[in-house]
N, C-alpha and C positions, 0 to 999 in steps of 0.2 A: 442453368448451371453455369458457374463463373469461376474465374481465378481470383483469389484474394491474397493479400499480403499483410502480415502483422510484424511490427518491429517493437521490441521492448529494450530500452536502453537502461542498463544497470550500472552499478558503480565500477565493475570490472569488465564485464562482457556486454556486448550488444547482441541480442538474439533475434533472428529473422526466421519467419515461417511463411512458406507459400502453400496455400491450400488449392488443390486441383478440383475440377468439377466432380470427380468421383470420390472426394474426401481424402485422397492421398496427400501426404505432406512432404515438402522438400524443405529442409532446415539447414541453418548454418549459424555459426557464432563468429564474431570478430571482436577484437579488443576495443573497448570503448575509447573514444577520442575526446577527453575532457576539454581540450582547447577549442574544439568545434564539434559538438555532438552530431551535427548533420553530416560531417565527413564520414563517421562510422556508420551512420544510417544508410547513406547512399552506397557506400562500399559493400555493406552487407547485403543490401537489396540486389545490387549488381551481381553478387556471387550466387544468390539463389536463382536469379533469372537465368544466369549462364548455365547452372546445373540443369535447369528445366528446359533449356533451349527456347526461352521466351524473350519477348521484347516488352518494354514498359507499356506499349499500346495494347498488349494482350491481357493486361490486368483490367478486366471489365467488372470486377466485383468491388470488394472493399480494400481500402488501405487504412489500417488501424494502427495507432501509435500509443505506446505507453512510455513515459519519459521521466527522467530524474531532473530535468532542467530547472524546475521550480525548487525542488529540494536542495539542489546544489547551490542555487542563488541564495537561499535562506541560510544554509549552514556556513557557506563561505563568505557571506555578506558582500556579494558582488553586485548588489542593486545600486541604482542611482539615487540621488537625494530625494527623499520622500517626506511629505508633510502630512499632518493630521489636524483636522479642524474639529474641535469639541465644544461642548457647552461651556460657557464661561464659568470658571471656578472648578472645573473637572479636568484640567489639562494634565494633571499628574497621574491619571489612572494607570497608564502603562508602567509607571515606575513604582507606584504603590502596590500594584497587582491586586490580589484579593486577600493578602495577609496570611495565606496558608503557608505553612512551613513543611516541606517534604521530609525534613529531618529535625525534629524538635530538640535534639541533643547536640546539634552542630552550631556553635556560636559564630562560625565563619561561613555560614551557608551562602551558596552562590546561586545566582539566577542569570540567565542570558540577558545581555543588554537589550533594551527595546530596539526594534528596527527603525523607529523614528526618533531622532534626537530631540531633546527638550527644547532646543532653540527653534525647531521647526514644528512645534506643537502650538497651535493658536486657539485661543478661546473666543467664542462668539456669543454675544448677549442674545440668548433665545431660550425658550423653555416650553416644552410640551409636557403636560401632566400625564400621570399614569393611566388615566382613562381615555387619553387621546386628544383632549382639548388643548388647543394652543393658547398658552397664557401670554407668551411674548413671541412675536414674530421677528425674525432677523432683519436688521437694517441694511438696505442695499449699499449705502455709502460705506458702512463698516466692512462689508464683504469685498467691495472694490478696493478699499485700502489694503486689506490683507492680500488681495490678488497682486497688488503692486509689490508687496514685500516678498511674496512667493517668487515672483519673477526676478527680483533682485538676488535671490538665493539660488537661482537656476534650478528650481525644483522640477523634477521630471514627473512626479506622480503625487496625487493628493487623495487622501481618504477622508470621508466626512462621517462623523459618528456623534449624534446628539442624544441626549437623554430621552428615553421613552419613544424613540422614533419607530420602534416596532409597532407601537399602537397607532401612530399617525406620522407618516414620512413627509408631511407637507414642508416643514422647515428644511429638511435635508434636500428635498427636490428643488426648493427655491434657491438655496445656496449653490447647489450643483449646476443649475441652469445659468446662474450669473457667472460662475467660474469658467464654465465652458465657453461663454462668450468672451470673457476677459483673457483666458489662457487657452486658446484653441489647440495648442500643441502639447498640452499636459494631459497625462492619463488621469481619469477621475473615476472614483467609485464611492458609493454610499453604503452605510451599514444596512439600510433597508434592502438593498439589492443583494448584499453579500450574506448577511446573517441577521434576519429580522426576528431576533429572539431576545429573551430576558438575559440578565447578568451583564452588567455594564463592562466589566473588565474583559470578559471573554469576547463580547461583541466588538469592543474597540481593538482588541488584539487581532481578531480575525480580519477586521477591516484594514488594519495596518499591514498585515501579511499580504492581503490581496493587492493593496495599492503598491507595496514594495515590489511585488513580483510582476506586476503588469508591464513595466518597461523592459523586462527580460522575456516574459512569455509571449507577449503579442508579437514583437518583431521576430522571435524565433519561429513561431507558428506561421507567420506570414512568409518568412524566408523559406521555410520548409515547403509550404504550399506552392510557392513560385518555382522552387527547385524541381518538385515533382512534375509540375506542368511543363517546365522547360525540357525535361527528360522524356516527355511523351506520355505520362500517365494521364488518363482521362478522368480519374476520380480525385476529388479533394479528400484530404486525410480526415479520419475520425479520431478523436482523442479520448483515451481512457480516463475515467474519473476515479477518485478515491472511493466512491460509493459503489463501484462495480458496473457502471454504465458507460456508454460512449455518446459523445455529442460532436457537433461540428467544430472546426478550429476557431471560428469566430466566437462562438459561445464560450469555449474553453479559454480563449484569450482574454475575454472580459472577466472571467472568474478563475484565474490561475490557482487560487487557493484550493479549488476542488481537484487539482491535478497532483497534489503532493504525494499521495500514496497510490498513484495510478498503476505502477508495475506490480506491487504486492497484491493489489485488489484484483488484477487480472488473474493471478495465480489462484486466488481463493475462488474465483468464478469457475476456473477450470476444474478445481477440486470438486465443486458442487456438481458440475456437469458429469464427472466420472462417478460421483457417489450415486447419482440417479441411475446411470447405466449399470452400476454394480448392485443396485438395490440395497444400499446401505443408508439407513436413516441418519446415522450420527458417526462422524469421523473427526479426527484431528488432522488438519492440513499442516504440513511441515515443510517450509520453504527455506532451504539453505543455499545461498548463492556465494558470490565472491566477496561480498562486503558484510552482509548481515544474515541472520536467520530469523524467521518469523513463524508464528503459529496462529492458526485460526480455527475456531470450532465451527463445523458444518453440521447443521441440524435441519432435518426434513429437506435435504438437498439444496440448502441455501445457507450462505454465511450470515452471521449476525451483523447487523448494521448499528453503529453507534453515532451519536450526534456530536462527539467531541474527541479530539486526539491532540497530541503535542508534537512539536518539532523543535529541533536544536536543543535537546536536553543537555544539561550540564553533566548529569549522571545518567547513563543510558537506561538503566532499569528502574529509576526512581520517578514515579508519577508525581507531577508537580514541579519538576526541575526544568521544564521546558517552556516554550511559548504555546499557550493553548489556542486551538483552532476549532471554532464551532461551526462545522459543516458536516453533513452526512458522510460517513466513511465506513468501509468494511472494518469490523471489530477485530483487529489483529494485535498481537503483542510481539515486540521485538524480544526474542528469547535467547540470543547469543551471537557469537561471532560468525563470520563467513570464512571462506577459504583463504582470503587475503589478510585476515586479522593477524596482528603482530603479537607474538609471545614476548614477555618481558618480566623482569623482577620488580616487585613493588618496594616500598621503603623498608619493609620488614624482611626483604629477601625471599619473598614467596613468589612462586610462578603464577603469572596471570596471563590471560589471553584477551586481546582487544582492550578498549573499543577501537583503537586506531587501526586503520587498514592500509595495506600497501597499494590497494586499488589496482588499476591497470598500468599506471606509471608511478614508480618503477616496477610495481608488481612483486610477487614473491621472489625470493632469491633464485628459485629454480627456473623462473621465466627467462633468466639471462638478459634482463633489460636494465640492469644497474641496481636492482634491489639487493640488499645484504641482510636485512632483518629477518629473523626466523618467523615463519607464518604457519598457519594450519595446513596449507597445501604442502609446504616443505616437510612438515611432520608426517603427513599422509604418504608422501613419496618415500621418505626414509623408512617408514614402517612396511613398505611394500604394498600399500593399498592402491597406489597409482603406479602406472607403468610409464617410465620416462619416454619410451619410444612409441606409445600408443595414444598420447594425449591429443585430443582433437583428431583422432584417426591417424596419428602420426604426422599431421601437417605442422604441429607445433611441438617440437622436441623439448623435453624438459632437461635441465642441467642437474642431475642428481648429485654431482660433486659439490655444486654450489649450495644445494639444500643441506648436505651433510656438514659443510663448513658453517652454515648459519646456525644449525642446531647444536653443533659441537661448541660454538662460542658460548652459548647460554648454558650448556651442560657443564662446562668447566666452572662457571660461577656457582652452579648448584652442587658441584662435586658429584655428579651423576654421569652415567654413560650416555652416549648419544641416543641409543635406543630407548633407554629409560626416560630420557627427557622428551623425546618425540611421543612416547606413550603417555607421558604426563600431560602434554599439550592436548592430545586426543581425548583423554579422560576429563580434563577440566572443561573443554568445550562441550562434551556430551553431558556432563553433570549440570552445567549451567543451563543448557537448553531444556533438559528434563525438569529441573526445578521450576523454571519459568513457565513451562507448559502446564505443570500441576497448578500453579497459582492462577493462570489464565482460566483453566477449567473450573477450579474450585470457586473463584470469584463469581462465576456465572451459575453456580448451583449445579454443576455437572460432575458426576463421578467419572474421572478420566481413566480409571482402571479398565483394562480389556477393550478400550476403544481402538479400532484400527487406526494406524498411523499412515497417512497418505503423504508420501515423500516425493519431493521434486526439487528443482534447482540444481545447479551444477555439482554441489557437494552433498545434497540431501540424501541420496541413496547410499553414500559412503557411511554416513553416521546414523542412518535411520534405525537399524536393528539395535544398536547400542542404546539409543534414546528410548526405543520401545521397551527394552528390558527394564529400564529404570522406571517406566510408567506402568509396569505390570501388564503390558500389552503383548499379545502373542501373534499379532498380525501386522505386517507392513505391506503396503501396496505401492508399487513404483509404476506409474503410468508410462505408456510409450512416449517417447520424445520428452522425457521428464526434465531434462536440463533446460528446455526452452518452453516449459509449460505455461509460463506467464504470457508469452507471446501467443501460444495456442489459445489461452483463455480469452484473449481479445476477439478471437474468431468464433467463439461459442456463446458470447454474451449479447443480449439484445441492446439496441439503443435505449438508454435509460437516463432518467433525471430524477433526483431526490430533492425535495424542497421541504421547508418547514417555516412556520409562522407561530409566534406566541400570541395567544389570547387567553388571559388568566381569569378564571371564574370558578366558584364552587359548582359542582355538578348540578345541584338543585337550582342554581341561579343562571345556568347557561342560556344564552340567547340563541335559539336555533338559526335565526336570520344572520347573526354575526358569524357563527360557525360556517354556515353556507357560503357567506361572502369570502371568508378566509380560504376555503377550498376552491371556490370559483376562481379567485385570483391565481392560486397556485396551478390549477388546471390550465388556465389560459397561458401562463408562462411556460408550462411543460409542453403543451401542444405546439407552441411556437418554436421552441428549441428543438424538439424531436422532429418536427416537420422539416426544419432546415437540415437536420442530420440525415434523415432517411427518406424524405419525400413522402412520408406517410402521415396522415393526420386523422384518418378514420379508425384504423386498426391499432388503437392504443389502449393498453390495460392500465387501470388505476387501482392502486392499493392504498388503504388509509390506516394511519396509526395516530396515537395520541400519547403524550407524556403526562402522567398523572402522579399525584402524591397525596398523602394525608396532610391536611392543612397544618402548616407550621413546620413541615419538614423542609430540608434544604435541597434534596435531590429527588428525581422522579423515576418512575418505572414506565417503560414504553410498552404499550399494549396495542395489538391489532384490533381494528374496528370491524365487527361482523355485520355492519350495515353501511349503506351509502349516505354519508353526511350531507350530500347535496339534496337528497330526498327528504331528510329530516334527521334530527338527533334523538337518540333513545338513551336518556340518562341512566335508567335502571340497568340496561345491558352494558353500558359503559362502566358503571360501578362494579358490576359482577365480574367483568373481564379483568378489571384492575385488581380486585381483591383476590382473584384466583392467581394472577401473576405474582402479586406481592407475597401471598402465602407460599408459593413455590420457591421464592427466593429466601424468605426469612422465617418461614415456619409458623407464622401467626398473623392475625389481623387485629389491630387496635380496635377496641369497641368505643362507640359513641364519639368518633372523630370523623368529621366530614371530609369528603374527597374533593380535591381541587384539580382541575385541568389547567395545564400550563402551556404546552406547545402542541401544535397539530402538524402532522407529517403526511406528505403525499409522495408516493413512488409511481412514476409513469414510465411504462416500458412498451416497446414494440417487440415483434418477433423477427426482427431484421436478420439476426445472425445465427439462428439455431440449426445450422447445417451439421450433419454428422461428420465425425473425423474417422477416417479409415486407417487400418493397420494390417499389414501383411504378416502372417504367422507361418513359420516353417512347417513343412509337412512331415519331414523325417527327423527323428531325434538327433541332435548334434552331439559331437564328442568334444572333450576339452581341447582347446587349441594348444595349450602348453601348461606348465605348472611353474609356480614361483613362490619363493619364501615370503611369509607375512609374519610380522612381529607384534601385531596389535593385541594378541591375546596371551602374552607371556613369552615363552620360549618360541624359537623358530618353528613355524608350522608351514608345511607345504600345501598350497591351495591350488585346486584345479582352476584354470582360466577358460571361460566360455565366451564366445561371441553371442550377444543377445539375439541377433537375427537368426542364429542357428538352433535356438531352443524351440522345440515343437510343442504343440498343444498336448497337454497331459504328461509331458516329460518332467521328471522330478530331479532337481539338482540338490545334492546333499552337501551341507557345509562341512569344513571350510571351503569356500569357493569364491571366485571373483567373476562377475559377469560384466563384460565390457561392451560398450557401444561407442560410437564416434565421440559423442559429446559428454558422456558421463560414465561412471562406474558404480555398480551395485555390489556391496559386500554381503556375503552370506556367511555369518559366523558359525563356529562349531555348534551343533545342536539345532540349527535352523535348516529348513528346506525351502526351495523356490520352485514354483511352477508358473507357466504362462496360461492365462485364462482366454476365453474366446473373444475378448475385445483387445487383446494384446498387452494387458497389464501383467507385470510380475507380481505374484502373490507369495510373500515370504511368511513362513509360519515357524514360531518358536515353541519351546516346550512349556 
């Protein structure tokens, strides 16, 4: 039994969780330090160690980290000059994109600028055919000449992405080896290492993102590892990945593109952990923090995993308006604003909320750190949903007068009262989140009605019941330590790595030897990475999936393989699994159309982290600590205020009520009740 620490850096707060040998948790939150994320990291860790009367040397378990460092670098464009080497004649792929328009009726449609400038995109005369045969090998002299040009441009990182390299990476490896010798101080990556799959634009985009992020992520992780060692920690940090696993800092540094959604992925894993403990097969995980809100469908105690997502969208909720990234990731959707999201009037004079956020600096107006724009947190404070004297257990006092001034300023423009405007901000955020959650579920063939809503994040429990009502759900679950649940999630997830390779063939033409070789390569890579992270190479579980489609279709359906492809391929079972999954999504199966396999997937995971989380529950029913007026449901309503730690097993709290703990607040609306179950979760039920 050991002590472990988890740190999740978000846009507004950095969350820290210390797990004791008995499963007990010591938690804290501190404002994120965007100028130097490690400053907030070490300050927060120091706070929880002091609370537990421990020293860094006492942490003999895991140090797990989820971070926004890569996301921030991409959105803020803080990377160093990055180059991309492509097949001659295809150097405009990043600018041409895939010609899809996310809004066909917008003549002035906008896309994010490519991360690599056109002047730093170089073509190399080489060609690999679709079947993997090398038609033209690259010339060493040409590569060396390009290396000299890269050096003259002071390029810090280079990505290499050639046509059909997923079928045969020989040309990419040849060029990478030459550049490594010519430019030893430059960060290098190849598309075969990053995203060995079909679709040229997506593969090039993913390679460019990875190359762009390497000069940011690798030094950051190296500096973090050195800082922890200097302070006396005996363990090297493990890094959370977008797919929901953890790997060592060295592996993560070489593949920073896999870290983009590390924080939200950890929250989804924690929701899966609790769904298993609660015996619920299907829930909607709802994570609302200081900057954004996200939703994720949990089925059979596991989140769905997708092979593609987007970053730096021009329009937050429009798929196709961002930079595509083709790596395994937890299938989440950004469904709304966070507590720091700013309310404003659009060009038509209508009230809107987000997408811009006040973040941690300057923060909402009520933080008293120089912010003056009205935010969701300011509205919640004005409505009485938050207590100015109880935020972070009273350690961080909120300035209610500043919040009222911020809301009043926009209320005057709307010709509404301050309370009406604050209520409007609350309703807009809630409606947006519910609408997006409906879309997320419906797109995956799932009836969202009556699904329990599992709420976490600093603001999740404040808005959860209002969102649930709009989703026709009568159950909301708020886990213990809900405001830092993403950090908790890193402590209950195993070391894991998800890989994929494209090998395209009709099912009846599959070469079992080729399938076996694809999986053999992925297993070797996974075992190497997980052994470095956990020291375990024997006790690794492998799961197999494949992306299939009817021949001629553009997109695939991912199906689980119920056989070991290393032992042999069963085309009949593969086709039956695909047709069943396809019919569940679309309601029918085309007749007389052959099925084509496109991409093969491997998930490798250990049982490194599956320790239970403990929670102390009060023995005697608690009484309201006080009462306060709340204006969220119309006229002024007096609500009982309870301390969560004082609510006993079996005790029923009837709304309207407010349940407070140090890091978050749970709102029980009129007509709802709340109880605590035997694992410490608040279970709220509506009519």
